[in-house]
C-alpha positions as CSV (number, residue, x, y, z in Angstrom):
1,M,6.7,10.4,32.4
2,R,8.5,9.3,28.7
3,S,6.7,5.6,27.8
4,S,9.6,3.8,28.8
5,D,9.6,4.7,32.1
6,K,5.7,3.3,32.6
7,P,5.9,0.6,34.9
8,S,5.1,-3.1,32.6
9,P,1.6,-4.5,32.9
10,L,3.4,-8.0,33.4
11,Q,5.5,-8.7,37.1
12,C,8.5,-11.1,36.9
13,D,10.9,-11.4,39.8
14,A,13.9,-11.9,37.5
15,P,15.4,-9.2,37.5
16,V,17.1,-8.8,33.6
17,L,13.6,-10.3,32.5
18,S,11.3,-7.6,33.9
19,Q,13.9,-5.3,32.5
20,A,13.4,-6.7,29.0
21,I,10.0,-7.2,29.6
22,D,9.4,-3.4,29.6
23,Y,12.2,-2.5,27.1
24,V,9.9,-4.6,24.5
25,L,6.4,-3.3,25.8
26,A,8.0,0.4,25.4
27,T,7.6,0.2,22.2
28,P,4.4,-1.4,21.0
29,G,4.3,-0.4,17.0
30,K,1.7,0.2,14.7
31,Q,-1.0,-2.0,17.0
32,I,-2.8,-3.0,14.1
33,R,-3.8,-6.2,15.2
34,A,-5.5,-4.9,18.3
35,Q,-7.0,-1.6,16.3
36,L,-8.6,-4.2,13.9
37,A,-9.9,-6.4,17.0
38,R,-11.5,-3.2,18.6
39,A,-13.4,-2.1,14.9
40,S,-14.6,-5.5,14.2
41,Y,-16.1,-5.5,17.5
42,G,-17.3,-2.2,16.8
43,L,-19.4,-3.4,13.6
44,F,-21.8,-5.1,16.5
45,H,-21.4,-2.4,19.5
46,S,-20.7,1.5,19.9
47,S,-19.0,1.3,23.1
48,I,-15.8,-0.7,23.6
49,S,-16.0,-3.6,26.1
50,D,-13.1,-4.8,28.7
51,G,-13.8,-8.1,27.2
52,I,-12.1,-6.0,23.8
53,V,-9.7,-4.1,25.6
54,T,-8.1,-7.1,27.1
55,V,-8.1,-9.5,24.0
56,A,-7.0,-6.9,21.8
57,T,-3.7,-6.5,24.5
58,A,-3.3,-10.4,24.6
59,I,-3.1,-10.6,20.6
60,E,-0.4,-7.5,20.6
61,W,1.6,-9.7,22.7
62,L,1.3,-12.3,21.1
63,H,2.7,-10.7,18.2
64,T,5.5,-9.0,19.6
65,Y,6.7,-12.3,21.0
66,S,6.7,-13.6,17.8
67,L,8.6,-10.5,16.7
68,V,11.5,-11.0,19.5
69,H,11.5,-14.9,18.4
70,D,11.5,-14.1,14.8
71,D,14.7,-11.5,15.4
72,L,16.8,-14.3,16.8
73,P,20.0,-15.6,15.2
74,A,18.8,-18.9,14.5
75,M,15.0,-17.5,12.7
76,D,15.6,-14.1,10.6
77,D,18.9,-12.8,12.5
78,D,18.3,-9.3,13.0
79,D,19.5,-6.7,14.5
80,L,17.1,-3.7,14.6
81,R,13.0,-3.6,15.5
82,R,10.7,-0.5,15.9
83,G,14.0,1.6,15.7
84,Q,15.7,-0.3,18.7
85,P,18.1,-2.8,18.9
86,T,16.4,-5.9,19.2
87,V,16.0,-8.0,22.3
88,H,18.7,-10.8,21.8
89,K,20.9,-7.4,20.9
90,A,20.2,-5.2,23.6
91,F,20.0,-8.0,26.4
92,D,21.0,-11.2,25.1
93,E,19.2,-14.9,23.0
94,A,18.8,-16.9,26.2
95,T,16.7,-13.6,27.5
96,A,14.8,-13.2,23.7
97,I,13.7,-16.9,24.0
98,L,12.1,-16.4,27.5
99,V,10.7,-12.8,27.3
100,G,9.1,-14.1,24.0
101,D,7.7,-17.3,25.7
102,G,6.2,-15.7,28.7
103,L,4.8,-12.7,26.6
104,Q,2.5,-16.1,24.8
105,A,1.8,-17.3,28.0
106,A,0.7,-13.8,29.9
107,A,-1.7,-13.4,26.4
108,F,-3.5,-17.1,27.2
109,E,-3.7,-15.8,30.5
110,K,-4.8,-12.9,30.1
111,I,-7.7,-14.0,28.1
112,A,-8.2,-16.6,30.2
113,S,-9.0,-15.2,33.2
114,E,-10.9,-11.8,31.7
115,N,-14.6,-12.4,33.5
116,S,-16.2,-10.0,31.4
117,L,-16.4,-12.6,28.8
118,S,-18.3,-16.2,28.8
119,A,-16.8,-19.3,29.2
120,M,-17.7,-20.2,25.7
121,Q,-16.4,-17.1,24.8
122,R,-13.4,-17.4,26.3
123,I,-12.9,-21.2,24.5
124,E,-13.5,-19.9,21.6
125,L,-10.8,-17.0,21.6
126,L,-7.9,-19.3,22.5
127,Q,-9.0,-21.9,20.6
128,L,-8.7,-19.3,17.8
129,L,-5.8,-17.5,18.8
130,T,-3.8,-20.9,19.8
131,R,-4.4,-21.8,16.3
132,A,-3.2,-18.5,14.3
133,V,-0.3,-18.5,16.3
134,G,0.7,-22.6,16.0
135,F,2.0,-25.1,13.7
136,S,-1.4,-24.7,11.4
137,G,-0.3,-20.5,11.7
138,M,2.4,-18.6,12.9
139,V,4.9,-20.9,13.8
140,G,4.3,-23.5,10.8
141,G,4.4,-20.6,8.3
142,Q,7.5,-19.6,9.6
143,A,9.5,-23.0,9.3
144,L,8.0,-23.0,5.6
145,D,10.0,-19.5,5.3
146,L,12.8,-20.4,6.5
147,A,12.5,-23.7,4.6
148,G,12.2,-21.6,1.3
149,E,15.1,-19.3,1.4
150,R,17.5,-19.4,-1.2
151,Q,14.8,-21.5,-3.3
152,G,13.0,-19.5,-5.7
153,L,9.2,-20.0,-4.5
154,S,6.3,-20.1,-6.7
155,L,3.4,-17.2,-6.0
156,D,1.4,-19.9,-4.6
157,A,3.8,-21.4,-1.9
158,L,4.7,-17.6,-1.3
159,Q,1.2,-17.4,-0.4
160,Q,0.7,-20.0,1.9
161,I,3.7,-18.9,3.9
162,H,2.3,-16.1,4.5
163,H,-1.5,-17.0,5.2
164,L,-0.1,-18.5,7.8
165,K,3.0,-16.5,9.2
166,T,1.7,-12.9,8.7
167,G,-2.5,-13.9,8.4
168,A,-3.2,-16.0,10.2
169,L,-2.7,-13.6,13.4
170,I,-4.2,-11.0,11.5
171,T,-7.3,-12.8,10.5
172,A,-7.7,-14.3,14.1
173,A,-7.3,-10.5,14.9
174,T,-10.3,-9.7,13.3
175,V,-12.5,-12.2,14.4
176,A,-11.8,-12.0,17.7
177,G,-13.4,-8.7,17.7
178,G,-16.6,-10.6,16.6
179,I,-16.5,-13.2,19.1
180,C,-16.4,-10.7,21.7
181,A,-19.2,-9.1,20.3
182,G,-21.2,-12.0,20.4
183,A,-21.6,-12.1,16.1
184,S,-23.3,-15.2,14.3
185,E,-21.3,-17.4,12.3
186,R,-21.7,-15.9,9.6
187,D,-20.5,-12.6,10.4
188,L,-17.6,-14.3,11.7
189,A,-17.2,-16.0,8.1
190,Q,-17.4,-12.5,7.0
191,L,-14.9,-11.1,9.1
192,A,-12.2,-13.9,8.3
193,T,-12.5,-13.2,4.8
194,F,-11.6,-10.1,4.9
195,G,-8.7,-10.9,7.4
196,K,-7.1,-13.6,5.0
197,H,-7.0,-11.0,2.3
198,L,-6.1,-8.2,4.5
199,G,-3.3,-10.5,6.2
200,L,-2.0,-11.1,2.5
201,A,-1.8,-7.4,1.7
202,F,0.2,-6.6,4.7
203,Q,2.9,-8.7,3.4
204,V,2.9,-7.4,0.1
205,T,3.3,-4.0,1.4
206,D,6.0,-5.2,3.5
207,D,7.9,-7.1,0.5
208,I,7.1,-3.6,-1.4
209,L,8.6,-1.2,1.8
210,D,11.3,-3.7,2.8
211,V,12.5,-2.3,-1.0
212,T,11.7,1.0,-1.3
213,Q,12.3,2.2,1.5
214,S,15.3,2.9,4.5
215,S,15.8,1.0,7.8
216,E,15.7,4.5,9.5
217,Q,11.8,4.7,7.8
218,L,11.2,0.9,8.5
219,G,12.5,1.2,12.0
220,K,13.7,-2.2,10.8
221,T,16.5,-3.4,8.6
222,A,15.2,-2.7,5.1
223,G,16.7,-4.6,2.4
224,K,16.6,-8.0,4.5
225,D,14.5,-10.0,2.1
226,L,17.1,-9.6,-1.0
227,S,20.4,-10.4,1.2
228,S,18.7,-13.6,2.7
229,E,17.4,-14.4,-0.6
230,K,14.2,-14.9,0.1
231,S,11.1,-15.1,-2.5
232,T,9.0,-12.2,-2.0
233,Y,5.8,-10.8,-3.7
234,V,8.4,-8.3,-5.4
235,S,10.9,-11.0,-6.4
236,C,7.7,-13.0,-7.9
237,L,5.8,-10.4,-9.5
238,G,8.4,-7.1,-9.8
239,L,7.6,-3.8,-7.8
240,E,4.4,-2.7,-10.1
241,G,3.0,-5.9,-9.9
242,A,3.1,-6.4,-6.2
243,K,1.9,-3.0,-6.2
244,T,-1.1,-4.0,-8.0
245,E,-1.7,-7.2,-6.0
246,A,-1.4,-5.1,-2.6
247,E,-4.6,-3.2,-4.3
248,A,-6.7,-6.0,-6.0
249,L,-6.8,-7.6,-2.1
250,L,-7.4,-4.4,-0.4
251,R,-10.5,-4.8,-3.1
252,Q,-11.6,-8.2,-2.0
253,A,-10.6,-7.2,1.6
254,L,-13.5,-4.4,1.6
255,A,-16.0,-6.5,-0.7
256,A,-16.2,-8.9,2.2
257,I,-17.7,-5.8,4.7
258,A,-19.1,-4.0,2.6
259,H,-22.7,-4.9,3.3
260,Y,-22.1,-3.4,7.1
261,E,-21.9,-0.2,5.2
262,Q,-21.4,3.0,7.4
263,R,-20.6,0.8,10.7
264,A,-17.3,-0.8,8.9
265,E,-15.8,2.5,8.3
266,P,-13.3,2.3,10.8
267,L,-12.2,-1.9,9.2
268,R,-12.2,0.4,6.0
269,A,-9.8,2.8,7.3
270,I,-7.5,0.5,9.1
271,A,-7.0,-1.9,5.7
272,D,-6.3,1.6,3.4
273,Q,-3.7,1.9,6.5
274,V,-2.4,-1.4,5.7
275,V,-1.6,-0.6,2.3
276,R,-0.7,2.7,1.6
277,R,1.7,2.9,5.2
278,L,5.2,3.8,4.8
279,H,6.6,2.1,7.5
């Protein structure tokens, strides 16, 4: 059975919406946020629980929703995502909006319904993730990003955008693993520091790849930032300066989890993958 033939874990009575859900979930991407949630959970427990599997899946649904909406003509207006036409191109804009809306709602429902997590854990996770994808996180960052087009932003302004647009959900994914594991407030703060630096490193690397890789390699439109006249880490720092910044952010992220020693090796491997990736 091909991945595209597998039934979707999400059900909808509207046939076209069901087809679109299957379409977007058939190409799950790199799953970095899910990997981070599971690896941060693994700092405290040696075996994976139903709770962390549920939360990791929900986080990826939130990430996928954000991509579906970001690609819309009113946002970043892109035709290619994960190596295939974007949802609004494969179907239509209304379907893409509804798929994104539905994925967001389904993610929160999935966490709220996970009985292997305590009621307090579920509340903490919902608070964490709603903040990360809302006005104080991803949505707010996208608004700042759109407003900053053709503005020649400073490095500080660029960092503010991407702490919110990209970094907030990466940080939340890392902290979510700790919440599922029952980690202490101190541990959660250290995971948040790791996630904050890694989130920016992810975006710096994205900006580098946008000017050094092809659309075929990236699975999305290369050179889009330049054509949209967006400020990027490459436009602010130059290509070599951006590479230096990514390495500095990686070192800062790794420093935040150094005291976990061997238990943090999976997190270190993911962080290294974020900065060394080619797509």
